[in-house]
N, CA, C and O atoms as a GROMACS GRO file, in nm:
protein
  448
    1GLU      N    1   0.084  -0.118   0.000
    1GLU     CA    2   0.000   0.000   0.000
    1GLU      C    3   0.089   0.124   0.000
    1GLU      O    4   0.195   0.125   0.062
    2ASP      N    5   0.045   0.227  -0.070
    2ASP     CA    6   0.126   0.347  -0.087
    2ASP      C    7   0.082   0.464   0.002
    2ASP      O    8   0.103   0.580  -0.035
    3ARG      N    9   0.025   0.436   0.114
    3ARG     CA   10  -0.018   0.547   0.198
    3ARG      C   11   0.101   0.603   0.276
    3ARG      O   12   0.196   0.532   0.308
    4ILE      N   13   0.092   0.731   0.306
    4ILE     CA   14   0.200   0.798   0.380
    4ILE      C   15   0.182   0.770   0.528
    4ILE      O   16   0.071   0.775   0.581
    5ASP      N   17   0.293   0.740   0.595
    5ASP     CA   18   0.294   0.716   0.738
    5ASP      C   19   0.343   0.842   0.808
    5ASP      O   20   0.456   0.886   0.787
    6TYR      N   21   0.259   0.900   0.891
    6TYR     CA   22   0.290   1.025   0.962
    6TYR      C   23   0.346   1.001   1.102
    6TYR      O   24   0.348   1.091   1.186
    7SER      N   25   0.393   0.879   1.127
    7SER     CA   26   0.445   0.843   1.260
    7SER      C   27   0.556   0.935   1.309
    7SER      O   28   0.553   0.975   1.426
    8PRO      N   29   0.657   0.970   1.226
    8PRO     CA   30   0.766   1.054   1.280
    8PRO      C   31   0.718   1.187   1.338
    8PRO      O   32   0.772   1.235   1.437
    9ILE      N   33   0.616   1.245   1.278
    9ILE     CA   34   0.564   1.372   1.329
    9ILE      C   35   0.497   1.350   1.464
    9ILE      O   36   0.517   1.428   1.558
   10LEU      N   37   0.419   1.244   1.474
   10LEU     CA   38   0.349   1.216   1.599
   10LEU      C   39   0.447   1.176   1.710
   10LEU      O   40   0.426   1.211   1.826
   11ILE      N   41   0.552   1.105   1.674
   11ILE     CA   42   0.656   1.071   1.774
   11ILE      C   43   0.720   1.199   1.827
   11ILE      O   44   0.746   1.210   1.947
   12ALA      N   45   0.746   1.295   1.740
   12ALA     CA   46   0.805   1.423   1.784
   12ALA      C   47   0.710   1.498   1.877
   12ALA      O   48   0.754   1.554   1.977
   13TYR      N   49   0.580   1.499   1.845
   13TYR     CA   50   0.484   1.561   1.935
   13TYR      C   51   0.484   1.491   2.071
   13TYR      O   52   0.479   1.557   2.175
   14GLY      N   53   0.490   1.359   2.070
   14GLY     CA   54   0.493   1.283   2.195
   14GLY      C   55   0.616   1.314   2.278
   14GLY      O   56   0.607   1.328   2.400
   15LYS      N   57   0.731   1.323   2.212
   15LYS     CA   58   0.855   1.355   2.283
   15LYS      C   59   0.848   1.495   2.344
   15LYS      O   60   0.897   1.518   2.454
   16SER      N   61   0.786   1.588   2.271
   16SER     CA   62   0.770   1.724   2.323
   16SER      C   63   0.681   1.724   2.447
   16SER      O   64   0.711   1.791   2.546
   17LEU      N   65   0.571   1.649   2.442
   17LEU     CA   66   0.482   1.641   2.557
   17LEU      C   67   0.554   1.578   2.676
   17LEU      O   68   0.539   1.624   2.789
   18GLU      N   69   0.631   1.472   2.652
   18GLU     CA   70   0.710   1.411   2.760
   18GLU      C   71   0.801   1.514   2.826
   18GLU      O   72   0.809   1.522   2.948
   19SER      N   73   0.869   1.592   2.745
   19SER     CA   74   0.962   1.692   2.795
   19SER      C   75   0.891   1.797   2.881
   19SER      O   76   0.940   1.835   2.987
   20ILE      N   77   0.775   1.844   2.834
   20ILE     CA   78   0.699   1.944   2.909
   20ILE      C   79   0.649   1.886   3.042
   20ILE      O   80   0.659   1.951   3.145
   21LEU      N   81   0.596   1.764   3.038
   21LEU     CA   82   0.547   1.701   3.162
   21LEU      C   83   0.660   1.678   3.261
   21LEU      O   84   0.643   1.698   3.381
   22PHE      N   85   0.776   1.636   3.211
   22PHE     CA   86   0.892   1.614   3.298
   22PHE      C   87   0.932   1.745   3.365
   22PHE      O   88   0.957   1.749   3.486
   23ARG      N   89   0.939   1.853   3.287
   23ARG     CA   90   0.976   1.984   3.343
   23ARG      C   91   0.874   2.029   3.448
   23ARG      O   92   0.911   2.085   3.551
   24LEU      N   93   0.746   2.005   3.421
   24LEU     CA   94   0.642   2.041   3.516
   24LEU      C   95   0.659   1.965   3.648
   24LEU      O   96   0.655   2.025   3.755
   25LEU      N   97   0.678   1.836   3.639
   25LEU     CA   98   0.693   1.754   3.759
   25LEU      C   99   0.820   1.790   3.836
   25LEU      O  100   0.822   1.790   3.959
   26LYS      N  101   0.925   1.822   3.762
   26LYS     CA  102   1.050   1.864   3.827
   26LYS      C  103   1.028   1.995   3.902
   26LYS      O  104   1.076   2.013   4.014
   27LYS      N  105   0.956   2.087   3.839
   27LYS     CA  106   0.927   2.216   3.902
   27LYS      C  107   0.841   2.198   4.027
   27LYS      O  108   0.851   2.275   4.122
   28LEU      N  109   0.754   2.095   4.026
   28LEU     CA  110   0.669   2.065   4.142
   28LEU      C  111   0.743   1.983   4.246
   28LEU      O  112   0.685   1.946   4.348
   29ASP      N  113   0.870   1.955   4.222
   29ASP     CA  114   0.957   1.881   4.314
   29ASP      C  115   0.902   1.742   4.346
   29ASP      O  116   0.901   1.700   4.462
   30VAL      N  117   0.856   1.671   4.242
   30VAL     CA  118   0.807   1.535   4.259
   30VAL      C  119   0.925   1.444   4.290
   30VAL      O  120   1.028   1.449   4.222
   31LYS      N  121   0.910   1.362   4.391
   31LYS     CA  122   1.017   1.270   4.434
   31LYS      C  123   1.029   1.152   4.337
   31LYS      O  124   0.933   1.116   4.269
   32ASN      N  125   1.147   1.094   4.330
   32ASN     CA  126   1.176   0.976   4.248
   32ASN      C  127   1.149   0.999   4.099
   32ASN      O  128   1.111   0.907   4.027
   33LEU      N  129   1.169   1.120   4.053
   33LEU     CA  130   1.148   1.153   3.913
   33LEU      C  131   1.275   1.121   3.835
   33LEU      O  132   1.382   1.174   3.865
   34GLU      N  133   1.261   1.035   3.737
   34GLU     CA  134   1.376   0.994   3.656
   34GLU      C  135   1.355   1.037   3.512
   34GLU      O  136   1.242   1.042   3.464
   35GLN      N  137   1.464   1.068   3.444
   35GLN     CA  138   1.458   1.115   3.306
   35GLN      C  139   1.395   1.011   3.213
   35GLN      O  140   1.341   1.048   3.108
   36ASN      N  141   1.401   0.883   3.247
   36ASN     CA  142   1.354   0.778   3.157
   36ASN      C  143   1.210   0.732   3.185
   36ASN      O  144   1.173   0.621   3.146
   37HIS      N  145   1.131   0.815   3.251
   37HIS     CA  146   0.989   0.780   3.271
   37HIS      C  147   0.920   0.771   3.137
   37HIS      O  148   0.952   0.845   3.044
   38SER      N  149   0.824   0.680   3.126
   38SER     CA  150   0.744   0.670   3.004
   38SER      C  151   0.641   0.782   3.002
   38SER      O  152   0.614   0.843   3.106
   39LEU      N  153   0.586   0.809   2.886
   39LEU     CA  154   0.482   0.910   2.876
   39LEU      C  155   0.364   0.874   2.966
   39LEU      O  156   0.308   0.962   3.032
   40MET      N  157   0.326   0.748   2.970
   40MET     CA  158   0.213   0.707   3.055
   40MET      C  159   0.243   0.732   3.203
   40MET      O  160   0.156   0.778   3.276
   41SER      N  161   0.364   0.701   3.247
   41SER     CA  162   0.395   0.723   3.389
   41SER      C  163   0.398   0.873   3.421
   41SER      O  164   0.358   0.913   3.530
   42LEU      N  165   0.444   0.955   3.327
   42LEU     CA  166   0.442   1.100   3.349
   42LEU      C  167   0.298   1.151   3.356
   42LEU      O  168   0.265   1.236   3.439
   43ILE      N  169   0.211   1.099   3.269
   43ILE     CA  170   0.070   1.136   3.272
   43ILE      C  171   0.010   1.098   3.407
   43ILE      O  172  -0.062   1.177   3.468
   44ASN      N  173   0.038   0.977   3.453
   44ASN     CA  174  -0.016   0.933   3.583
   44ASN      C  175   0.035   1.019   3.697
   44ASN      O  176  -0.042   1.056   3.786
   45LEU      N  177   0.163   1.052   3.697
   45LEU     CA  178   0.218   1.137   3.802
   45LEU      C  179   0.152   1.275   3.802
   45LEU      O  180   0.121   1.329   3.908
   46CYS      N  181   0.129   1.331   3.683
   46CYS     CA  182   0.065   1.463   3.674
   46CYS      C  183  -0.079   1.459   3.720
   46CYS      O  184  -0.125   1.550   3.790
   47THR      N  185  -0.151   1.357   3.682
   47THR     CA  186  -0.295   1.355   3.711
   47THR      C  187  -0.325   1.302   3.852
   47THR      O  188  -0.441   1.306   3.894
   48MET      N  189  -0.225   1.254   3.924
   48MET     CA  190  -0.246   1.214   4.063
   48MET      C  191  -0.255   1.336   4.154
   48MET      O  192  -0.310   1.328   4.264
   49LYS      N  193  -0.202   1.448   4.109
   49LYS     CA  194  -0.210   1.572   4.187
   49LYS      C  195  -0.347   1.635   4.162
   49LYS      O  196  -0.369   1.697   4.058
   50ASN      N  197  -0.438   1.619   4.256
   50ASN     CA  198  -0.579   1.652   4.236
   50ASN      C  199  -0.607   1.798   4.201
   50ASN      O  200  -0.707   1.825   4.134
   51THR      N  201  -0.524   1.890   4.242
   51THR     CA  202  -0.553   2.031   4.218
   51THR      C  203  -0.470   2.090   4.105
   51THR      O  204  -0.471   2.212   4.085
   52LEU      N  205  -0.399   2.009   4.032
   52LEU     CA  206  -0.306   2.060   3.932
   52LEU      C  207  -0.378   2.123   3.814
   52LEU      O  208  -0.345   2.235   3.774
   53PHE      N  209  -0.475   2.054   3.757
   53PHE     CA  210  -0.543   2.102   3.636
   53PHE      C  211  -0.683   2.151   3.669
   53PHE      O  212  -0.741   2.116   3.772
   54LYS      N  213  -0.737   2.235   3.580
   54LYS     CA  214  -0.873   2.285   3.601
   54LYS      C  215  -0.973   2.170   3.605
   54LYS      O  216  -1.067   2.173   3.684
   55ASN      N  217  -0.953   2.069   3.521
   55ASN     CA  218  -1.042   1.953   3.520
   55ASN      C  219  -0.957   1.828   3.502
   55ASN      O  220  -0.917   1.793   3.391
   56GLN      N  221  -0.930   1.761   3.613
   56GLN     CA  222  -0.843   1.644   3.614
   56GLN      C  223  -0.890   1.534   3.518
   56GLN      O  224  -0.810   1.479   3.443
   57LEU      N  225  -1.019   1.502   3.522
   57LEU     CA  226  -1.069   1.390   3.442
   57LEU      C  227  -1.057   1.417   3.292
   57LEU      O  228  -1.016   1.330   3.216
   58ILE      N  229  -1.093   1.538   3.250
   58ILE     CA  230  -1.082   1.571   3.109
   58ILE      C  231  -0.936   1.571   3.066
   58ILE      O  232  -0.902   1.521   2.959
   59MET      N  233  -0.850   1.627   3.149
   59MET     CA  234  -0.707   1.634   3.114
   59MET      C  235  -0.648   1.493   3.100
   59MET      O  236  -0.577   1.464   3.004
   60LYS      N  237  -0.677   1.406   3.197
   60LYS     CA  238  -0.624   1.270   3.188
   60LYS      C  239  -0.680   1.200   3.064
   60LYS      O  240  -0.606   1.131   2.994
   61SER      N  241  -0.808   1.216   3.038
   61SER     CA  242  -0.870   1.154   2.922
   61SER      C  243  -0.803   1.201   2.792
   61SER      O  244  -0.773   1.119   2.705
   62MET      N  245  -0.779   1.331   2.779
   62MET     CA  246  -0.715   1.383   2.658
   62MET      C  247  -0.572   1.331   2.644
   62MET      O  248  -0.529   1.295   2.534
   63MET      N  249  -0.497   1.327   2.756
   63MET     CA  250  -0.359   1.279   2.747
   63MET      C  251  -0.356   1.130   2.714
   63MET      O  252  -0.268   1.087   2.639
   64VAL      N  253  -0.447   1.051   2.766
   64VAL     CA  254  -0.451   0.909   2.734
   64VAL      C  255  -0.492   0.888   2.588
   64VAL      O  256  -0.439   0.799   2.521
   65GLN      N  257  -0.585   0.969   2.538
   65GLN     CA  258  -0.619   0.961   2.395
   65GLN      C  259  -0.498   0.992   2.310
   65GLN      O  260  -0.471   0.923   2.212
   66PHE      N  261  -0.425   1.098   2.347
   66PHE     CA  262  -0.304   1.132   2.272
   66PHE      C  263  -0.204   1.016   2.279
   66PHE      O  264  -0.142   0.981   2.179
   67LEU      N  265  -0.189   0.956   2.396
   67LEU     CA  266  -0.096   0.845   2.415
   67LEU      C  267  -0.130   0.728   2.322
   67LEU      O  268  -0.040   0.663   2.270
   68ARG      N  269  -0.258   0.702   2.302
   68ARG     CA  270  -0.297   0.594   2.209
   68ARG      C  271  -0.245   0.621   2.068
   68ARG      O  272  -0.195   0.531   2.001
   69PHE      N  273  -0.258   0.745   2.024
   69PHE     CA  274  -0.206   0.780   1.891
   69PHE      C  275  -0.054   0.768   1.888
   69PHE      O  276   0.003   0.717   1.792
   70ARG      N  277   0.011   0.815   1.994
   70ARG     CA  278   0.158   0.807   2.001
   70ARG      C  279   0.204   0.662   2.001
   70ARG      O  280   0.303   0.629   1.936
   71ASN      N  281   0.134   0.576   2.073
   71ASN     CA  282   0.170   0.434   2.075
   71ASN      C  283   0.151   0.370   1.938
   71ASN      O  284   0.231   0.287   1.895
   72LYS      N  285   0.045   0.408   1.870
   72LYS     CA  286   0.022   0.358   1.734
   72LYS      C  287   0.138   0.399   1.642
   72LYS      O  288   0.181   0.321   1.557
   73ALA      N  289   0.187   0.521   1.661
   73ALA     CA  290   0.299   0.570   1.580
   73ALA      C  291   0.428   0.495   1.610
   73ALA      O  292   0.515   0.483   1.523
   74ALA      N  293   0.440   0.444   1.731
   74ALA     CA  294   0.563   0.375   1.771
   74ALA      C  295   0.569   0.230   1.720
   74ALA      O  296   0.670   0.163   1.737
   75HIS      N  297   0.462   0.183   1.659
   75HIS     CA  298   0.457   0.046   1.608
   75HIS      C  299   0.438   0.047   1.457
   75HIS      O  300   0.410   0.151   1.398
   76LYS      N  301   0.455  -0.067   1.397
   76LYS     CA  302   0.462  -0.072   1.251
   76LYS      C  303   0.331  -0.046   1.178
   76LYS      O  304   0.332  -0.029   1.056
   77GLU      N  305   0.218  -0.041   1.249
   77GLU     CA  306   0.092  -0.013   1.178
   77GLU      C  307   0.089   0.128   1.123
   77GLU      O  308   0.020   0.153   1.024
   78GLY      N  309   0.162   0.221   1.183
   78GLY     CA  310   0.172   0.356   1.132
   78GLY      C  311   0.054   0.445   1.167
   78GLY      O  312  -0.042   0.402   1.231
   79VAL      N  313   0.064   0.570   1.124
   79VAL     CA  314  -0.034   0.672   1.158
   79VAL      C  315  -0.083   0.738   1.030
   79VAL      O  316  -0.004   0.778   0.944
   80SER      N  317  -0.214   0.750   1.018
   80SER     CA  318  -0.275   0.817   0.903
   80SER      C  319  -0.279   0.968   0.926
   80SER      O  320  -0.253   1.016   1.036
   81ILE      N  321  -0.312   1.040   0.822
   81ILE     CA  322  -0.327   1.185   0.835
   81ILE      C  323  -0.442   1.217   0.931
   81ILE      O  324  -0.434   1.315   1.006
   82ASP      N  325  -0.548   1.137   0.931
   82ASP     CA  326  -0.659   1.159   1.024
   82ASP      C  327  -0.615   1.142   1.169
   82ASP      O  328  -0.654   1.221   1.255
   83ASP      N  329  -0.535   1.039   1.196
   83ASP     CA  330  -0.482   1.017   1.332
   83ASP      C  331  -0.396   1.136   1.374
   83ASP      O  332  -0.408   1.186   1.486
   84LEU      N  333  -0.309   1.181   1.284
   84LEU     CA  334  -0.221   1.293   1.313
   84LEU      C  335  -0.303   1.418   1.344
   84LEU      O  336  -0.272   1.490   1.439
   85CYS      N  337  -0.405   1.444   1.266
   85CYS     CA  338  -0.489   1.563   1.287
   85CYS      C  339  -0.561   1.556   1.421
   85CYS      O  340  -0.571   1.658   1.491
   86GLU      N  341  -0.612   1.440   1.458
   86GLU     CA  342  -0.680   1.426   1.587
   86GLU      C  343  -0.582   1.445   1.702
   86GLU      O  344  -0.615   1.511   1.801
   87ALA      N  345  -0.462   1.389   1.691
   87ALA     CA  346  -0.361   1.407   1.796
   87ALA      C  347  -0.322   1.554   1.808
   87ALA      O  348  -0.308   1.606   1.919
   88LYS      N  349  -0.304   1.622   1.696
   88LYS     CA  350  -0.273   1.765   1.698
   88LYS      C  351  -0.386   1.844   1.764
   88LYS      O  352  -0.360   1.939   1.838
   89SER      N  353  -0.508   1.804   1.737
   89SER     CA  354  -0.623   1.872   1.797
   89SER      C  355  -0.621   1.860   1.950
   89SER      O  356  -0.654   1.955   2.020
   90LEU      N  357  -0.582   1.743   1.998
   90LEU     CA  358  -0.573   1.724   2.143
   90LEU      C  359  -0.467   1.816   2.204
   90LEU      O  360  -0.487   1.870   2.313
   91LEU      N  361  -0.356   1.833   2.135
   91LEU     CA  362  -0.247   1.917   2.187
   91LEU      C  363  -0.273   2.066   2.170
   91LEU      O  364  -0.247   2.144   2.262
   92PHE      N  365  -0.325   2.105   2.055
   92PHE     CA  366  -0.328   2.247   2.020
   92PHE      C  367  -0.466   2.310   2.016
   92PHE      O  368  -0.478   2.426   1.975
   93ASN      N  369  -0.570   2.241   2.054
   93ASN     CA  370  -0.705   2.296   2.061
   93ASN      C  371  -0.756   2.342   1.925
   93ASN      O  372  -0.800   2.456   1.910
   94LEU      N  373  -0.748   2.255   1.828
   94LEU     CA  374  -0.799   2.287   1.695
   94LEU      C  375  -0.946   2.247   1.689
   94LEU      O  376  -0.978   2.129   1.676
   95ASP      N  377  -1.033   2.343   1.698
   95ASP     CA  378  -1.178   2.321   1.691
   95ASP      C  379  -1.230   2.230   1.802
   95ASP      O  380  -1.319   2.148   1.777
   96ARG      N  381  -1.177   2.242   1.922
   96ARG     CA  382  -1.223   2.161   2.035
   96ARG      C  383  -1.306   2.248   2.129
   96ARG      O  384  -1.276   2.366   2.146
   97PRO      N  385  -1.409   2.192   2.192
   97PRO     CA  386  -1.490   2.271   2.284
   97PRO      C  387  -1.422   2.294   2.420
   97PRO      O  388  -1.466   2.380   2.496
   98THR      N  389  -1.318   2.219   2.450
   98THR     CA  390  -1.248   2.233   2.577
   98THR      C  391  -1.106   2.282   2.551
   98THR      O  392  -1.061   2.286   2.437
   99ASP      N  393  -1.037   2.319   2.658
   99ASP     CA  394  -0.897   2.356   2.646
   99ASP      C  395  -0.817   2.237   2.594
   99ASP      O  396  -0.855   2.122   2.615
  100SER      N  397  -0.708   2.266   2.527
  100SER     CA  398  -0.619   2.160   2.481
  100SER      C  399  -0.524   2.119   2.594
  100SER      O  400  -0.522   2.181   2.700
  101ILE      N  401  -0.448   2.016   2.568
  101ILE     CA  402  -0.347   1.972   2.666
  101ILE      C  403  -0.248   2.086   2.691
  101ILE      O  404  -0.215   2.114   2.806
  102LEU      N  405  -0.200   2.151   2.586
  102LEU     CA  406  -0.104   2.260   2.604
  102LEU      C  407  -0.166   2.382   2.671
  102LEU      O  408  -0.098   2.452   2.746
  103ASP      N  409  -0.294   2.410   2.645
  103ASP     CA  410  -0.363   2.518   2.717
  103ASP      C  411  -0.361   2.491   2.867
  103ASP      O  412  -0.331   2.580   2.947
  104GLU      N  413  -0.394   2.369   2.905
  104GLU     CA  414  -0.395   2.331   3.047
  104GLU      C  415  -0.255   2.339   3.108
  104GLU      O  416  -0.238   2.387   3.220
  105LEU      N  417  -0.155   2.293   3.034
  105LEU     CA  418  -0.018   2.297   3.087
  105LEU      C  419   0.030   2.441   3.103
  105LEU      O  420   0.099   2.472   3.200
  106ASN      N  421  -0.005   2.528   3.010
  106ASN     CA  422   0.029   2.670   3.026
  106ASN      C  423  -0.038   2.729   3.149
  106ASN      O  424   0.022   2.809   3.221
  107TYR      N  425  -0.163   2.691   3.173
  107TYR     CA  426  -0.236   2.735   3.292
  107TYR      C  427  -0.162   2.692   3.419
  107TYR      O  428  -0.145   2.771   3.512
  108VAL      N  429  -0.119   2.567   3.422
  108VAL     CA  430  -0.050   2.514   3.541
  108VAL      C  431   0.083   2.585   3.561
  108VAL      O  432   0.114   2.627   3.673
  109PHE      N  433   0.162   2.600   3.455
  109PHE     CA  434   0.292   2.668   3.469
  109PHE      C  435   0.273   2.812   3.517
  109PHE      O  436   0.358   2.864   3.589
  110GLY      N  437   0.163   2.875   3.479
  110GLY     CA  438   0.135   3.011   3.524
  110GLY      C  439   0.101   3.020   3.672
  110GLY      O  440   0.112   3.127   3.732
  111ARG      N  441   0.059   2.909   3.730
  111ARG     CA  442   0.020   2.906   3.872
  111ARG      C  443   0.133   2.869   3.966
  111ARG      O  444   0.124   2.894   4.086
  112ILE      N  445   0.240   2.809   3.913
  112ILE     CA  446   0.347   2.764   4.004
  112ILE      C  447   0.472   2.846   3.989
  112ILE      O  448   0.571   2.822   4.058
   0.00000   0.00000   0.00000
């Protein structure tokens, strides 16, 4: 099949999110924080802090949805343009009724 695989772009977005979450947790002085945490473990560490985000459940749900796309990109099935667009929407608030992941993270960094 001759379809284009957009996995490298989605992997880069995932790595960027990992970096931002790691910096956030480091700034919050989370104990036992290691540079090699997985994206899922960073998401769990962030969402365990009940007052961190405006809406914990929505934020965790959006990050887990993004993680599913990132995991798909990390395996040989690849990522379609539709998957990439949905993942970008989760990060950057493209036509979403709620704040994006990055909107929420900017909110949190502004509070600490």
